[in-house]
Residue frames relative to the residue before (quaternion, step in Angstrom):
aa qw qx qy qz dx dy dz
M 1.0000 0.0000 0.0000 0.0000 0.00 0.00 0.00
T 0.3316 -0.7367 0.5519 0.2067 3.57 -0.88 0.90
K 0.6495 -0.5284 0.3669 0.4053 3.56 -1.23 0.29
F 0.6532 0.5189 -0.3179 0.4506 3.60 1.22 -0.25
E 0.5680 0.5811 -0.3904 0.4329 3.60 1.24 -0.20
K 0.5105 -0.6284 0.4910 0.3216 3.52 -1.15 0.64
S 0.1976 -0.7535 0.6104 0.1438 3.53 -1.09 0.70
S 0.3950 -0.7189 0.5256 0.2255 3.55 -0.97 0.89
L 0.1359 -0.7770 0.6132 0.0414 3.52 -1.20 0.64
L 0.2467 -0.7509 0.5936 0.1511 3.57 -0.78 1.01
L 0.1037 -0.8156 0.5692 0.0018 3.55 -0.58 1.20
M 0.1937 -0.7534 0.6209 0.0966 3.54 -0.93 0.98
L 0.0064 0.7981 -0.6006 0.0477 3.57 -0.84 1.04
K 0.2866 -0.7024 0.6125 0.2221 3.54 -1.24 0.47
V 0.0382 0.8110 -0.5739 0.1067 3.54 -0.38 1.32
N 0.8481 -0.0455 -0.0150 0.5276 3.55 -0.79 1.09
G 0.7338 -0.4530 0.2148 0.4585 3.54 1.02 0.90
E 0.6798 0.4551 -0.2833 0.5004 3.59 1.27 -0.03
E 0.4300 -0.6498 0.5579 0.2857 3.54 -1.14 0.69
M 0.0164 0.7932 -0.6065 0.0524 3.57 -0.81 1.03
Q 0.1719 -0.7773 0.5933 0.1189 3.53 -1.22 0.45
A 0.0704 -0.7787 0.6232 0.0190 3.50 -1.21 0.66
L 0.3236 -0.7161 0.5853 0.1998 3.53 -1.05 0.80
L 0.1372 -0.8155 0.5613 0.0324 3.56 -0.55 1.22
E 0.5196 -0.6390 0.4774 0.3062 3.53 -1.22 0.54
G 0.7711 -0.1701 0.1153 0.6026 3.57 1.28 -0.04
P 0.6860 -0.5271 0.3254 0.3817 3.59 -1.26 0.13
H 0.5770 0.6389 -0.3471 0.3721 3.60 1.26 -0.16
V 0.5053 0.6811 -0.4054 0.3413 3.63 1.27 -0.09
T 0.4161 -0.7241 0.4940 0.2417 3.57 -0.89 0.93
L 0.6266 -0.5290 0.4187 0.3901 3.52 -1.27 0.42
A 0.6182 0.5481 -0.3473 0.4435 3.62 0.97 -0.78
D 0.6605 0.5053 -0.3074 0.4625 3.57 0.93 -0.87
V 0.6542 0.5024 -0.3187 0.4671 3.58 0.94 -0.85
L 0.6651 0.5132 -0.3137 0.4426 3.59 0.83 -0.97
R 0.7438 0.4263 -0.2278 0.4617 3.56 0.78 -1.04
N 0.8281 0.3201 -0.1237 0.4434 3.54 0.63 -1.17
K 0.7242 0.3902 -0.2472 0.5120 3.60 1.13 -0.45
L 0.7870 0.3109 -0.1546 0.5099 3.60 0.99 -0.82
G 0.4440 -0.7353 0.4224 0.2896 3.60 1.29 -0.08
L 0.4725 0.6534 -0.4535 0.3796 3.59 1.19 0.44
T 0.0293 -0.8731 0.4856 -0.0312 3.53 0.42 1.30
G 0.4195 0.6878 -0.4806 0.3464 3.59 1.23 0.20
T 0.6014 0.5022 -0.3450 0.5167 3.56 1.22 -0.50
K 0.1929 -0.8169 0.5378 0.0795 3.56 -0.46 1.21
E 0.1717 -0.7427 0.6351 0.1248 3.53 -1.28 0.46
A 0.0378 -0.8016 0.5966 -0.0037 3.53 -0.69 1.08
C 0.8304 0.2375 -0.1118 0.4914 3.56 0.39 -1.22
R 0.2212 -0.8111 0.4992 0.2095 3.59 1.19 -0.66
C 0.7086 0.4075 -0.2846 0.5008 3.60 1.17 0.46
G 0.6206 -0.6115 0.3333 0.3603 3.61 1.15 0.48
E 0.5244 0.6650 -0.3944 0.3565 3.58 1.14 0.46
C 0.7770 0.4200 -0.1958 0.4262 3.62 1.02 -0.66
G 0.4100 -0.7479 0.4425 0.2768 3.60 1.16 -0.47
S 0.4668 0.7002 -0.4509 0.2975 3.62 1.17 -0.08
C 0.6965 0.4639 -0.2678 0.4775 3.60 1.17 -0.46
T 0.3205 0.7847 -0.4848 0.2155 3.61 1.25 0.20
V 0.0264 0.7341 -0.6777 0.0326 3.50 -1.09 0.94
L 0.4230 -0.6619 0.5362 0.3088 3.56 -1.28 0.15
V 0.0859 -0.7611 0.6422 0.0313 3.54 -0.95 0.95
D 0.8016 -0.1311 -0.0032 0.5833 3.54 -0.34 1.31
G 0.7357 -0.4453 0.2090 0.4656 3.55 1.04 0.89
T 0.6420 0.5115 -0.3167 0.4752 3.58 1.27 -0.16
P 0.4604 -0.6831 0.4831 0.2968 3.63 -0.82 0.90
M 0.0317 0.7786 -0.6253 0.0411 3.55 -0.99 0.90
L 0.4226 -0.6703 0.5499 0.2638 3.52 -1.18 0.66
S 0.3161 -0.8140 0.4579 0.1668 3.55 -0.17 1.30
C 0.5975 0.5523 -0.3767 0.4427 3.61 1.18 -0.29
S 0.7270 0.4133 -0.2207 0.5019 3.58 1.27 -0.37
V 0.6485 0.4799 -0.3065 0.5052 3.58 1.31 0.12
L 0.3901 -0.6926 0.5492 0.2578 3.56 -0.90 0.87
A 0.5562 -0.6343 0.4248 0.3284 3.55 -0.94 0.88
V 0.6447 0.5327 -0.3341 0.4347 3.60 0.97 -0.76
A 0.6142 0.5775 -0.3429 0.4144 3.60 1.17 -0.48
V 0.7329 0.4042 -0.2405 0.4915 3.61 1.18 -0.33
R 0.2793 0.7463 -0.5403 0.2704 3.59 1.18 0.48
G 0.8156 0.2546 -0.1914 0.4831 3.56 -0.99 0.86
K 0.6403 0.4918 -0.3242 0.4930 3.58 1.27 0.05
E 0.4763 -0.6485 0.5109 0.3025 3.58 -1.23 0.48
I 0.1223 -0.7876 0.6030 0.0342 3.57 -0.65 1.15
T 0.0810 -0.7811 0.6184 0.0312 3.55 -0.89 0.97
T 0.1194 -0.7648 0.6313 0.0481 3.53 -0.87 1.05
I 0.7162 -0.4222 0.3179 0.4557 3.57 -1.27 0.10
E 0.6179 0.5597 -0.3435 0.4323 3.60 1.08 -0.68
G 0.6845 0.5173 -0.2797 0.4308 3.58 1.16 -0.55
L 0.5555 0.6372 -0.3925 0.3623 3.60 1.21 -0.08
A 0.6726 0.4707 -0.3050 0.4826 3.59 0.89 -0.85
K 0.1075 -0.7956 0.5950 0.0382 3.57 -0.99 0.85
G 0.8581 0.0367 -0.0511 0.5097 3.55 -0.89 0.94
G 0.7012 -0.4709 0.2647 0.4652 3.56 1.05 0.75
E 0.6397 0.4998 -0.3273 0.4835 3.59 1.27 0.04
L 0.4724 -0.6861 0.4779 0.2790 3.55 -0.84 0.99
H 0.5362 -0.5714 0.5098 0.3551 3.53 -1.25 0.55
P 0.6273 -0.5631 0.3724 0.3882 3.65 -1.04 0.63
I 0.6295 0.5172 -0.3517 0.4611 3.62 1.04 -0.60
Q 0.6379 0.5135 -0.3308 0.4690 3.59 0.95 -0.82
Q 0.6674 0.5025 -0.2993 0.4609 3.58 0.92 -0.91
A 0.6418 0.5226 -0.3225 0.4593 3.58 1.01 -0.80
F 0.6194 0.5286 -0.3476 0.4648 3.62 1.03 -0.69
I 0.6555 0.4907 -0.3107 0.4827 3.58 0.98 -0.79
D 0.6981 0.4940 -0.2760 0.4387 3.57 0.80 -1.04
S 0.7159 0.4398 -0.2458 0.4833 3.59 1.11 -0.64
G 0.4553 -0.6868 0.4545 0.3383 3.60 1.22 -0.11
A 0.3697 0.7601 -0.4620 0.2686 3.58 1.19 0.55
I 0.6496 0.4657 -0.3238 0.5063 3.58 1.26 -0.14
Q 0.0807 -0.7838 0.6155 0.0178 3.53 -0.58 1.17
C 0.8094 0.0753 -0.0402 0.5810 3.60 -0.01 -1.20
G 0.4411 -0.7386 0.4112 0.3012 3.58 1.23 -0.41
F 0.4895 0.6983 -0.4298 0.2966 3.58 1.20 -0.19
C 0.7359 0.3892 -0.2348 0.5018 3.60 0.94 -0.81
S 0.4813 0.7365 -0.4031 0.2517 3.58 1.20 -0.48
P 0.6601 0.4990 -0.3542 0.4355 3.66 0.74 -0.79
G 0.6804 0.4841 -0.2890 0.4681 3.58 0.90 -0.90
M 0.6460 0.5151 -0.3147 0.4673 3.57 0.99 -0.83
I 0.6678 0.5064 -0.3019 0.4543 3.57 0.90 -0.92
L 0.6741 0.4762 -0.3009 0.4777 3.59 0.95 -0.80
M 0.6059 0.5181 -0.3559 0.4876 3.61 1.09 -0.60
A 0.6422 0.5169 -0.3184 0.4679 3.59 0.99 -0.83
K 0.6329 0.5325 -0.3366 0.4501 3.59 0.97 -0.80
A 0.6607 0.4969 -0.3071 0.4714 3.58 0.89 -0.91
L 0.6459 0.5200 -0.3179 0.4598 3.58 0.96 -0.84
L 0.7277 0.4516 -0.2599 0.4461 3.58 0.73 -1.04
E 0.6063 0.5208 -0.3681 0.4751 3.59 1.15 -0.37
E 0.6819 0.4630 -0.2658 0.5000 3.55 1.13 -0.71
N 0.7948 0.0579 0.0388 0.6028 3.55 0.99 -0.93
P 0.2173 -0.8401 0.4831 0.1167 3.62 -0.01 1.25
D 0.7761 0.2403 -0.1497 0.5635 3.61 1.21 -0.23
P 0.0523 0.8491 -0.5234 0.0490 3.60 0.61 1.10
T 0.4838 -0.6205 0.5281 0.3195 3.52 -1.24 0.51
E 0.6692 -0.4734 0.3665 0.4401 3.57 -1.26 0.21
L 0.6433 0.5229 -0.3213 0.4578 3.59 0.99 -0.82
E 0.6500 0.5074 -0.3203 0.4663 3.60 0.96 -0.80
I 0.6220 0.5209 -0.3375 0.4774 3.58 1.04 -0.72
K 0.6591 0.5144 -0.3093 0.4531 3.58 0.86 -0.96
E 0.6624 0.5012 -0.3054 0.4655 3.58 0.93 -0.88
H 0.6832 0.5100 -0.2942 0.4319 3.57 0.92 -0.90
I 0.7508 0.3559 -0.2157 0.5129 3.61 0.96 -0.75
G 0.3448 0.8002 -0.4433 0.2104 3.58 1.30 0.06
G 0.7062 0.4532 -0.2724 0.4709 3.61 1.09 -0.55
N 0.6351 0.5019 -0.3297 0.4859 3.58 1.29 0.02
L 0.2461 -0.8047 0.5301 0.1039 3.54 -0.62 1.16
C 0.0473 -0.7607 0.6471 0.0184 3.53 -1.13 0.80
R 0.2427 -0.7939 0.5438 0.1229 3.57 -0.85 0.95
C 0.6970 0.5224 -0.2606 0.4164 3.58 1.22 -0.30
T 0.8124 0.3806 -0.1754 0.4055 3.58 0.65 -1.09
G 0.3818 -0.7109 0.5071 0.3027 3.59 1.08 -0.54
Y 0.5492 -0.6817 0.3317 0.3517 3.58 1.34 0.37
I 0.5324 0.6445 -0.4278 0.3437 3.64 1.06 -0.47
K 0.7006 0.4560 -0.2758 0.4745 3.59 0.82 -0.95
I 0.6053 0.5441 -0.3513 0.4628 3.59 1.12 -0.61
I 0.6527 0.4978 -0.3041 0.4833 3.58 0.94 -0.88
E 0.6453 0.5134 -0.3140 0.4705 3.59 0.97 -0.84
A 0.6405 0.5262 -0.3232 0.4565 3.59 1.01 -0.79
I 0.6643 0.4897 -0.3073 0.4738 3.58 0.94 -0.83
Q 0.6285 0.5150 -0.3318 0.4793 3.59 1.04 -0.72
L 0.6494 0.5095 -0.3124 0.4702 3.60 0.97 -0.83
A 0.6498 0.5090 -0.3148 0.4686 3.58 0.95 -0.85
A 0.6313 0.5266 -0.3327 0.4621 3.60 0.97 -0.82
K 0.6525 0.5108 -0.3067 0.4682 3.58 0.96 -0.88
R 0.6885 0.4790 -0.2785 0.4679 3.58 0.86 -0.96
M 0.6887 0.4728 -0.2854 0.4698 3.58 0.90 -0.86
G 0.6073 0.5542 -0.3454 0.4525 3.57 1.16 -0.53
K 0.6827 0.4475 -0.2697 0.5108 3.54 1.28 -0.37
G 0.6982 -0.5217 0.2681 0.4105 3.55 1.14 0.64
A 0.5059 0.6646 -0.4215 0.3532 3.61 1.19 0.30
A 0.2438 0.7920 -0.5264 0.1904 3.61 1.12 0.54
C-alpha cells in the first residue's frame, strides 16, 4: 500500500449501551457520518455539517456534542447516546413524550438535537428557569416552532420527571 492509498480502520464504539463496530475509510470520518451511514442510526440529523445548527447533537458521556464536528475516533471508549437510545422497552422517554404532547415537533429535523440538549440540561438542572432553557438550547436552530413550544415541552418534561417519571 502506498502512502496515498486509503487505510481502513475498525472502530469500536459504545452507542446507546451497546458495543458496535464500524469500518472506517480512515481517521477523518465524523461521528455523525458513522452514526448515520455505518450504524444506521439516522435519528442523528445533519443539516449544516459545520457545527452551526445543532441538529446533529448527541450525548458523549452525558455531555452534548455536535457529531458533525467530532471525529469518530475521538470518542472511542466513551458512552454515546443518540435519540434512538432514549426510549426504553418501547416507551418514550418523558422528554420525547413532552415534545409530542406540547406540539414541539413540527418537521422533526431539529427534534433529536433539541431533545438531547434538554436531557443534558434536565440531568444537570432538574428545574430550570425559562431563561436557563433558552440559554441551553441557544445553539440549536429550529425553523418551524419559534421555540415557544420547545421551551414549553422542556418545562413539561421537567415537571413530569420531577414527579419520578425518570
